[in-house]
Phi, psi and omega in degrees: 000326178294319174295319179305313186281355170264001177294131176260154179245133181236109193233137168079291183200164184287155176287330185239125181273146173287139182261114176261023188289338182287335180289119178271120181254129180235136181294341185246023183215083177289324180294306194293328182298308185298318184292311186292337180286322180288321185293314174309313183291323176301305170312315174307308180295322180298321181299340181277343181303123182083357182261157181300140187289128173270095185284354174277347180290142174260145169266010178224139172290159178308318184282352183299133184260080181190173172213169181202161170251129179258104182290328175281349171244358181044057180224157173247140188225133192231092180296165184297324184305331175277346187267057181203167185303151357277001188279315169226137184224113185294344185262358194264153173303149185294324177310312179294319180293327175303311184289341184264261187297329185297310173301333174286318183293318178299318183290330180278329178293322184288334174301340179283349183230019178275193182299331182261315182288337176292352184271359176241138184276183181299337174273358185082017179275135178279097169203160179287093185255002180263158175288155182303317183294318177301309189298321177290321183295312177303308180307320185294318187288321181291328176304317183297319182291321170308323184279323189296302183300329177300341183271348178280151186230106184273352175203155183307125179076007179234134183249147165297146177273093182300335178285319182294323186267359190303307184306313176299314182299315174294327177287327174292322183296306181294321177300321180281345175278325172299315190292320177292328176291323184295317183296307177295335171295309185296331185263000172319118180079006178249143177301129173272089184254153180287157170216129182058025174094359182239141177291165179295330179300315187293317186297322179299316187287320178294319170309317185283327183294323180290346179295328193255018173297125182196166174240138179207145178278153180309322179295319183286321180300322186289320185292316180289341173298329189260344190233337191265125179291346182257141173288151173307154182298329177311314187267354166285345178261288194293326181286335182282303188293346176286342176257013174244100183307330181301322182291316172302320180297317186284342184243006176060041180266166181219158181310132185106338171290167186292332189259012181236119184272127182282352178228057181295148187255143171208120186265300178244000000 
């Protein structure tokens, strides 16, 4: 709880913009532009050696469609690029946005307590601050996720690497739970009516699932299964919701159905 309350939020864009004025950009020199930009970036990074860490600095540019948690600074970062559909839509129902950007926010928060983030304390220091009993309990729960995702096949003859993807899978599972709880808190005291034939809970899960629509060739899926710490979109959806009893409740599923696991995993 102490670490959670120390998490800093960085939303949209930095308070202080980085100056790229030294980079010479020419309309007919793409290679030169790239080379000069890389040189400037290298000099910029070398210039930081021995200097005090600037926690206001961003590791992503504002247009980037992504988000990240920085363990050594204990902050969560959401560039403007990800604050648009399908992750966030100001015209969509709140329930859909909770399933979208809400799950992403929860995902990044959970990274602070996944297999890597948990090794840093609330001040961003790399140290073992957990009790031995808590550490063993965590590893036992995490091993369930490792085995579960290791059973998924993104391409014929290929299995996911449950250890490689553990951090992201744990964050996906934890993030959707946080977002769902936040949504239900916001709906407390309000009538839960259907919209377009879907209950608020169903809208939430549909919003979440639409985040990870994607196409991939079997060859690409096979390579990513060996190298990418993120599971393919299919399993970022199906692998998660089969562990969430609120999903089975929302769609009246039962054990034995495709989207319900009889050995559900839960780290957080």
